[in-house]
Kinemage of the C-alpha trace (Angstrom):
@kinemage 1
@onewidth
@group {chain A} dominant
@subgroup {mainchain}
@vectorlist {calphas} color= white
{ca met a 1} P -42.050 42.435 -9.356
{ca val a 2} L -42.036 44.894 -6.427
{ca gln a 3} L -45.805 45.247 -6.639
{ca ser a 4} L -46.215 41.440 -6.630
{ca lys a 5} L -44.065 41.121 -3.496
{ca leu a 6} L -46.046 43.903 -1.801
{ca val a 7} L -49.328 42.123 -2.539
{ca lys a 8} L -47.962 38.911 -1.024
{ca val a 9} L -46.906 40.773 2.113
{ca leu a 10} L -50.346 42.382 2.441
{ca leu a 11} L -52.080 39.025 1.986
{ca ala a 12} L -49.735 37.151 4.354
{ca pro a 13} L -52.020 37.516 7.440
{ca phe a 14} L -54.894 35.940 5.502
{ca ser a 15} L -52.610 33.109 4.383
{ca leu a 16} L -51.628 32.541 8.014
{ca leu a 17} L -55.283 32.369 9.060
{ca tyr a 18} L -55.999 29.953 6.226
{ca gly a 19} L -52.983 27.874 7.269
{ca leu a 20} L -54.209 27.671 10.847
{ca ile a 21} L -57.558 26.366 9.642
{ca met a 22} L -55.831 23.743 7.482
{ca ser a 23} L -53.588 22.754 10.402
{ca leu a 24} L -56.622 22.257 12.598
{ca arg a 25} L -58.271 20.145 9.914
{ca asp a 26} L -55.136 18.013 9.587
{ca phe a 27} L -54.998 17.598 13.376
{ca phe a 28} L -58.587 16.335 13.407
{ca tyr a 29} L -57.791 13.735 10.753
{ca arg a 30} L -54.617 12.581 12.502
{ca lys a 31} L -56.468 12.180 15.808
{ca gly a 32} L -59.419 10.398 14.229
{ca leu a 33} L -61.922 13.146 15.006
{ca leu a 34} L -62.473 13.358 11.267
{ca lys a 35} L -62.270 10.008 9.513
{ca ser a 36} L -61.191 9.004 6.021
{ca val a 37} L -63.180 6.201 4.433
{ca glu a 38} L -61.333 3.258 2.871
{ca phe a 39} L -62.941 1.037 0.259
{ca asn a 40} L -62.460 -2.609 -0.610
{ca leu a 41} L -61.389 -1.896 -4.175
{ca pro a 42} L -58.338 -0.047 -5.516
{ca val a 43} L -58.578 3.743 -5.509
{ca ile a 44} L -55.875 5.964 -7.051
{ca ser a 45} L -55.923 9.692 -6.394
{ca val a 46} L -54.217 12.163 -8.745
{ca gly a 47} L -53.931 15.684 -7.378
{ca asn a 48} L -51.699 18.572 -6.411
{ca leu a 49} L -51.035 20.934 -3.523
{ca ser a 50} L -51.449 24.067 -5.632
{ca val a 51} L -54.466 25.491 -7.424
{ca gly a 52} L -54.571 24.183 -11.001
{ca gly a 53} L -51.974 23.932 -13.734
{ca ala a 54} L -50.052 20.781 -12.803
{ca gly a 55} L -51.487 18.577 -15.552
{ca lys a 56} L -53.809 16.228 -13.675
{ca thr a 57} L -55.981 15.482 -16.709
{ca pro a 58} L -53.179 14.221 -19.025
{ca his a 59} L -51.730 12.106 -16.207
{ca ile a 60} L -55.109 10.491 -15.502
{ca glu a 61} L -55.435 9.801 -19.229
{ca tyr a 62} L -51.987 8.186 -19.130
{ca ile a 63} L -53.179 5.759 -16.446
{ca ile a 64} L -56.399 5.055 -18.362
{ca leu a 65} L -54.421 4.221 -21.500
{ca leu a 66} L -52.111 1.999 -19.455
{ca leu a 67} L -54.888 -0.075 -17.873
{ca arg a 68} L -58.160 0.157 -19.785
{ca asp a 69} L -57.503 -2.946 -21.915
{ca tyr a 70} L -57.067 -5.096 -18.807
{ca ile a 71} L -59.435 -3.909 -16.073
{ca asn a 72} L -62.701 -2.031 -15.636
{ca ile a 73} L -61.908 1.594 -14.769
{ca ala a 74} L -64.141 4.366 -13.463
{ca thr a 75} L -63.186 7.998 -12.911
{ca leu a 76} L -64.691 10.294 -10.301
{ca ser a 77} L -64.384 14.082 -10.457
{ca arg a 78} L -66.268 16.854 -8.732
{ca gly a 79} L -67.132 18.415 -12.110
{ca tyr a 80} L -65.688 21.826 -11.327
{ca arg a 81} L -67.956 24.764 -12.282
{ca arg a 82} L -70.738 22.553 -13.605
{ca lys a 83} L -74.242 23.919 -13.199
{ca thr a 84} L -75.717 20.715 -11.784
{ca arg a 85} L -75.398 19.061 -8.404
{ca gly a 86} L -75.167 15.562 -7.008
{ca tyr a 87} L -73.930 12.325 -8.535
{ca leu a 88} L -74.069 11.965 -12.327
{ca glu a 89} L -72.714 9.433 -14.772
{ca val a 90} L -71.231 11.295 -17.732
{ca gln a 91} L -72.503 10.554 -21.222
{ca pro a 92} L -70.804 11.676 -24.475
{ca arg a 93} L -73.698 13.915 -25.528
{ca met a 94} L -73.737 15.863 -22.270
{ca thr a 95} L -72.423 19.428 -21.993
{ca val a 96} L -69.801 21.080 -19.826
{ca glu a 97} L -72.601 22.909 -18.020
{ca glu a 98} L -73.955 19.531 -16.911
{ca val a 99} L -70.749 17.704 -15.946
{ca gly a 100} L -67.687 19.967 -16.283
{ca asp a 101} L -65.021 20.107 -18.984
{ca glu a 102} L -62.519 17.512 -17.771
{ca pro a 103} L -65.030 14.682 -17.101
{ca leu a 104} L -66.607 15.321 -20.509
{ca gln a 105} L -63.166 15.147 -22.092
{ca phe a 106} L -62.535 11.775 -20.389
{ca lys a 107} L -65.821 10.374 -21.685
{ca arg a 108} L -65.358 11.626 -25.234
{ca lys a 109} L -61.845 10.189 -25.449
{ca phe a 110} L -62.603 6.946 -23.593
{ca pro a 111} L -66.296 6.141 -24.159
{ca asp a 112} L -65.807 2.577 -22.920
{ca ile a 113} L -64.997 3.574 -19.323
{ca met a 114} L -67.353 4.846 -16.628
{ca val a 115} L -66.920 8.578 -15.975
{ca thr a 116} L -68.738 10.139 -13.036
{ca val a 117} L -69.026 13.417 -11.126
{ca ser a 118} L -69.973 14.058 -7.513
{ca glu a 119} L -69.136 16.787 -5.020
{ca ser a 120} L -68.663 14.074 -2.399
{ca arg a 121} L -66.075 11.412 -3.204
{ca ser a 122} L -67.158 9.318 -0.219
{ca phe a 123} L -70.708 9.272 -1.639
{ca gly a 124} L -69.700 8.898 -5.281
{ca ile a 125} L -67.602 5.754 -4.862
{ca pro a 126} L -70.442 3.646 -3.349
{ca gln a 127} L -72.683 4.884 -6.171
{ca ile a 128} L -70.192 3.660 -8.765
{ca val a 129} L -69.871 0.258 -7.105
{ca ser a 130} L -73.631 -0.051 -6.775
{ca leu a 131} L -74.329 0.821 -10.413
{ca lys a 132} L -71.321 -1.005 -11.858
{ca pro a 133} L -70.177 -3.719 -9.414
{ca glu a 134} L -67.633 -5.059 -11.931
{ca thr a 135} L -65.529 -1.889 -11.448
{ca gln a 136} L -61.942 -2.833 -10.573
{ca leu a 137} L -60.300 0.591 -10.198
{ca ile a 138} L -61.467 4.116 -9.414
{ca leu a 139} L -59.371 7.112 -10.425
{ca leu a 140} L -60.024 10.185 -8.295
{ca asp a 141} L -59.424 13.459 -10.112
{ca asp a 142} L -58.041 16.366 -8.052
{ca ala a 143} L -58.644 14.706 -4.684
{ca phe a 144} L -55.363 15.191 -2.829
{ca gln a 145} L -56.927 17.678 -0.385
{ca his a 146} L -60.203 15.773 -0.076
{ca arg a 147} L -59.356 13.682 2.949
{ca ser a 148} L -62.795 12.065 3.329
{ca val a 149} L -61.526 9.180 1.164
{ca gln a 150} L -58.269 7.329 1.869
{ca pro a 151} L -56.889 6.257 -1.533
{ca gly a 152} L -54.793 3.156 -1.856
{ca leu a 153} L -52.292 5.068 -3.964
{ca asn a 154} L -51.813 8.826 -3.686
{ca ile a 155} L -50.155 10.577 -6.661
{ca leu a 156} L -49.042 14.179 -6.191
{ca leu a 157} L -48.162 16.394 -9.150
{ca thr a 158} L -46.034 19.525 -8.959
{ca glu a 159} L -44.972 21.731 -11.868
{ca phe a 160} L -41.331 22.000 -12.854
{ca asn a 161} L -41.509 25.800 -13.100
{ca his a 162} L -43.831 26.232 -10.101
{ca pro a 163} L -43.000 23.523 -7.541
{ca phe a 164} L -44.864 23.445 -4.241
{ca thr a 165} L -41.535 23.912 -2.443
{ca arg a 166} L -41.400 27.534 -3.654
{ca asp a 167} L -45.077 28.373 -3.255
{ca tyr a 168} L -47.140 29.989 -0.487
{ca leu a 169} L -50.544 29.392 1.022
{ca leu a 170} L -53.634 30.992 -0.451
{ca pro a 171} L -54.342 33.837 -1.004
{ca ser a 172} L -50.755 35.178 -1.138
{ca gly a 173} L -49.724 32.059 -3.077
{ca arg a 174} L -51.432 29.091 -4.736
{ca leu a 175} L -50.999 26.365 -2.101
{ca arg a 176} L -54.207 24.786 -0.832
{ca glu a 177} L -52.484 23.445 2.278
{ca trp a 178} L -49.085 23.542 3.962
{ca arg a 179} L -46.142 22.207 1.967
{ca ser a 180} L -45.811 19.361 4.476
{ca gly a 181} L -48.946 17.843 2.934
{ca tyr a 182} L -46.650 16.269 0.341
{ca glu a 183} L -45.809 13.638 2.974
{ca arg a 184} L -49.131 11.878 2.255
{ca ala a 185} L -48.085 11.126 -1.324
{ca asp a 186} L -46.871 7.711 -2.429
{ca ile a 187} L -45.745 9.015 -5.818
{ca ile a 188} L -44.558 12.535 -6.656
{ca val a 189} L -44.435 13.571 -10.311
{ca val a 190} L -42.596 16.722 -11.345
{ca ser a 191} L -44.756 17.596 -14.348
{ca lys a 192} L -44.348 19.865 -17.371
{ca cys a 193} L -40.595 19.429 -17.402
{ca pro a 194} L -38.651 20.726 -20.415
{ca pro a 195} L -38.446 18.147 -23.209
{ca glu a 196} L -34.708 18.036 -22.529
{ca leu a 197} L -33.895 17.630 -18.839
{ca ser a 198} L -30.360 17.178 -17.555
{ca glu a 199} L -29.331 14.861 -14.746
{ca ala a 200} L -28.104 17.926 -12.844
{ca gln a 201} L -31.585 19.475 -13.017
{ca arg a 202} L -33.098 16.189 -11.879
{ca asp a 203} L -30.712 15.878 -8.955
{ca ala a 204} L -31.378 19.469 -7.875
{ca phe a 205} L -35.106 18.746 -7.767
{ca ile a 206} L -34.593 15.557 -5.808
{ca glu a 207} L -32.607 17.506 -3.239
{ca glu a 208} L -35.199 20.296 -3.126
{ca ile a 209} L -38.223 18.052 -2.691
{ca asn a 210} L -36.361 15.580 -0.496
{ca pro a 211} L -38.780 12.659 -0.971
{ca leu a 212} L -39.421 10.411 1.998
{ca pro a 213} L -38.213 6.786 1.950
{ca his a 214} L -41.636 5.471 0.911
{ca gln a 215} L -42.004 7.953 -1.978
{ca gln a 216} L -41.015 7.536 -5.622
{ca leu a 217} L -40.158 10.669 -7.605
{ca tyr a 218} L -40.762 10.891 -11.364
{ca phe a 219} L -40.224 13.556 -14.035
{ca ser a 220} L -42.748 13.955 -16.842
{ca tyr a 221} L -43.228 16.185 -19.863
{ca tyr a 222} L -45.786 16.645 -22.628
{ca arg a 223} L -45.581 15.273 -26.102
{ca tyr a 224} L -47.806 17.249 -28.457
{ca phe a 225} L -49.325 15.804 -31.623
{ca arg a 226} L -50.669 17.316 -34.827
{ca pro a 227} L -53.688 19.519 -34.083
{ca tyr a 228} L -57.096 18.409 -35.388
{ca tyr a 229} L -60.154 20.410 -36.457
{ca ile a 230} L -62.377 20.994 -33.451
{ca phe a 231} L -65.533 19.559 -35.047
{ca asp a 232} L -63.989 16.760 -37.115
{ca gly a 233} L -60.885 14.955 -35.886
{ca arg a 234} L -60.183 13.531 -39.344
{ca tyr a 235} L -58.777 16.879 -40.472
{ca arg a 236} L -55.341 17.680 -39.115
{ca ala a 237} L -52.955 20.592 -39.576
{ca arg a 238} L -49.190 20.749 -39.700
{ca leu a 239} L -47.713 23.875 -38.132
{ca glu a 240} L -44.920 25.606 -40.026
{ca gln a 241} L -42.562 28.448 -39.191
{ca asp a 242} L -44.360 30.843 -41.567
{ca trp a 243} L -47.752 30.316 -39.878
{ca asp a 244} L -49.337 32.817 -37.493
{ca val a 245} L -51.092 31.235 -34.507
{ca leu a 246} L -53.903 32.662 -32.435
{ca leu a 247} L -54.046 30.710 -29.176
{ca ile a 248} L -57.287 30.818 -27.201
{ca ser a 249} L -57.121 29.204 -23.784
{ca ala a 250} L -58.704 29.165 -20.356
{ca ile a 251} L -56.243 27.052 -18.397
{ca ala a 252} L -54.307 27.784 -15.218
{ca arg a 253} L -50.965 28.490 -16.897
{ca thr a 254} L -50.107 28.796 -20.581
{ca glu a 255} L -46.331 29.325 -20.665
{ca tyr a 256} L -45.538 25.638 -21.268
{ca leu a 257} L -47.936 25.592 -24.216
{ca thr a 258} L -46.776 28.903 -25.688
{ca asp a 259} L -43.136 27.806 -25.410
{ca tyr a 260} L -43.972 24.756 -27.510
{ca leu a 261} L -45.938 26.715 -30.107
{ca ser a 262} L -43.163 29.297 -30.394
{ca gly a 263} L -40.871 26.559 -31.646
{ca gln a 264} L -43.420 25.273 -34.155
{ca ala a 265} L -44.818 28.413 -35.800
{ca gly a 266} L -44.055 32.080 -36.404
{ca thr a 267} L -46.012 34.721 -34.532
{ca ile a 268} L -48.028 33.589 -31.498
{ca arg a 269} L -50.868 35.794 -30.293
{ca ser a 270} L -52.765 34.698 -27.219
{ca leu a 271} L -56.279 35.265 -25.891
{ca glu a 272} L -56.209 34.054 -22.294
{ca phe a 273} L -59.026 33.659 -19.778
{ca glu a 274} L -59.290 32.368 -16.232
{ca asp a 275} L -59.150 28.610 -15.709
{ca his a 276} L -62.400 26.805 -16.676
{ca his a 277} L -63.878 30.033 -18.101
{ca tyr a 278} L -67.190 29.607 -19.926
{ca phe a 279} L -66.713 31.278 -23.299
{ca thr a 280} L -69.374 33.854 -24.137
{ca lys a 281} L -70.721 35.219 -27.422
{ca ser a 282} L -68.644 38.317 -26.762
{ca asp a 283} L -65.524 36.151 -26.403
{ca met a 284} L -66.247 34.529 -29.757
{ca gly a 285} L -66.615 37.966 -31.323
{ca asp a 286} L -63.234 38.951 -29.866
{ca leu a 287} L -61.786 35.726 -31.262
{ca lys a 288} L -63.090 36.517 -34.745
{ca arg a 289} L -61.693 40.073 -34.646
{ca ala a 290} L -58.309 38.919 -33.346
{ca phe a 291} L -58.100 36.283 -36.077
{ca asp a 292} L -59.008 38.785 -38.799
{ca gln a 293} L -56.240 41.087 -37.547
{ca leu a 294} L -53.561 38.484 -38.225
{ca ser a 295} L -51.893 39.682 -41.403
{ca ser a 296} L -50.396 36.413 -42.617
{ca pro a 297} L -52.271 34.435 -45.300
{ca lys a 298} L -51.222 31.341 -43.350
{ca lys a 299} L -52.974 31.561 -39.991
{ca ile a 300} L -54.697 29.192 -37.615
{ca ile a 301} L -56.459 29.172 -34.251
{ca ile a 302} L -55.160 26.690 -31.681
{ca thr a 303} L -56.875 25.641 -28.464
{ca thr a 304} L -56.496 22.894 -25.864
{ca glu a 305} L -58.573 19.739 -25.535
{ca lys a 306} L -60.146 21.027 -22.322
{ca asp a 307} L -61.001 24.404 -23.848
{ca ala a 308} L -62.529 22.697 -26.880
{ca met a 309} L -65.150 21.153 -24.597
{ca arg a 310} L -66.274 24.641 -23.557
{ca met a 311} L -66.308 26.058 -27.080
{ca glu a 312} L -68.853 23.539 -28.338
{ca ser a 313} L -71.817 25.712 -27.366
{ca his a 314} L -70.681 28.228 -30.014
{ca arg a 315} L -70.438 25.692 -32.796
{ca gln a 316} L -72.928 27.404 -35.114
{ca phe a 317} L -71.104 30.731 -34.947
{ca leu a 318} L -67.671 29.175 -35.403
{ca val a 319} L -68.799 27.140 -38.417
{ca glu a 320} L -70.657 30.047 -40.020
{ca gln a 321} L -67.600 32.294 -39.624
{ca arg a 322} L -65.386 29.545 -41.035
{ca leu a 323} L -62.904 29.919 -38.215
{ca pro a 324} L -60.105 27.315 -38.446
{ca ile a 325} L -59.993 26.223 -34.809
{ca phe a 326} L -57.713 23.262 -34.234
{ca val a 327} L -57.239 21.308 -31.017
{ca leu a 328} L -53.745 20.414 -29.827
{ca pro a 329} L -53.671 16.878 -28.371
{ca val a 330} L -51.155 15.986 -25.690
{ca gln a 331} L -49.786 12.880 -24.000
{ca val a 332} L -47.594 12.459 -20.930
{ca gln a 333} L -44.081 11.067 -21.351
{ca phe a 334} L -41.470 10.343 -18.683
{ca his a 335} L -37.819 11.352 -18.591
{ca phe a 336} L -34.877 9.048 -17.847
{ca asn a 337} L -36.801 5.983 -19.046
{ca gln a 338} L -38.986 6.232 -15.936
{ca gly a 339} L -42.158 5.352 -17.845
{ca ala a 340} L -41.646 1.621 -17.409
{ca gln a 341} L -40.941 2.074 -13.693
{ca phe a 342} L -44.057 4.210 -13.230
{ca asp a 343} L -46.180 1.658 -15.123
{ca glu a 344} L -44.771 -1.155 -13.012
{ca gln a 345} L -45.528 0.674 -9.763
{ca ile a 346} L -49.155 1.205 -10.810
{ca lys a 347} L -49.530 -2.425 -11.844
{ca asn a 348} L -47.874 -3.716 -8.657
{ca phe a 349} L -50.263 -1.633 -6.567
{ca leu a 350} L -53.186 -3.334 -8.293
{ca leu a 351} L -51.682 -6.832 -8.134
{ca asn a 352} L -50.840 -6.510 -4.448
{ca phe a 353} L -54.072 -4.846 -3.392
{ca lys a 354} L -55.754 -6.675 -0.535
{ca val a 355} L -59.352 -6.235 0.522
């Protein structure tokens, strides 16, 4: 703890310099020296102030599930850590190296919607409209800081255990801009809440965040479902207290996931990598050795949906070694019966949108 505080103190001057740059950028946008582009169709942005871990992907999937039966949806992501450049429309048979893990996950789960990647949101949106003019809604993934596009509805996520109100600017913290950036949000979602959340906890968060009059504040959590075999979703497992679990993950934070697994199984061993890590042959060898070291006759390997996208390139090895890797699916739920209110706000935005 002392060492962590010392590191933050040493990095504070760099955070201040970074903050000055972000303040200058914000000043340019407020004065019109840098301009945000608005489009004549609904655009919803889902993002966060901090680096990773807030649950953008499950919340975008929630909106897709809410609306896909009624309107034509397209998603636009930058395709973080992909090895290609420019605008691409994602196809199910593509790889994470081509389009990134999250866009590929969107396309595999929702093959009927248009999923795209582009470093430039202001370039990508016209491309979508040009190629698919019947598009009625664009969902921007992780675009809160990307001010070149002015969304019609701005959704900001912040983690229950790591809210932006207690964070610091990069590199001493994980904030990508000053905390005051939250003022641009129309909706704030406190994500990854405990499955049981008291009214006192809710009220404390409301007081801490202090939403502006135009902002709605929601509280969400994850509902996990039975894990399925990574290469055939028809086969599902049921975790029991006498099972040993080996968790392999490359996501920003794992504590929410490990807390859940701890209540579902016995021993939890974890192999953790940096967010969006490309798994190597060496990593797969480590996975095999770690799995073999589990002493229980009842043992299983669990991974996330996003990580499963990046493990596909090792399919032959995983199948040959008969490794029981199961993917844990997740869906967003809202506390205090706020789901209906959130749905209604999204629908009202679309119904009241004016060109």
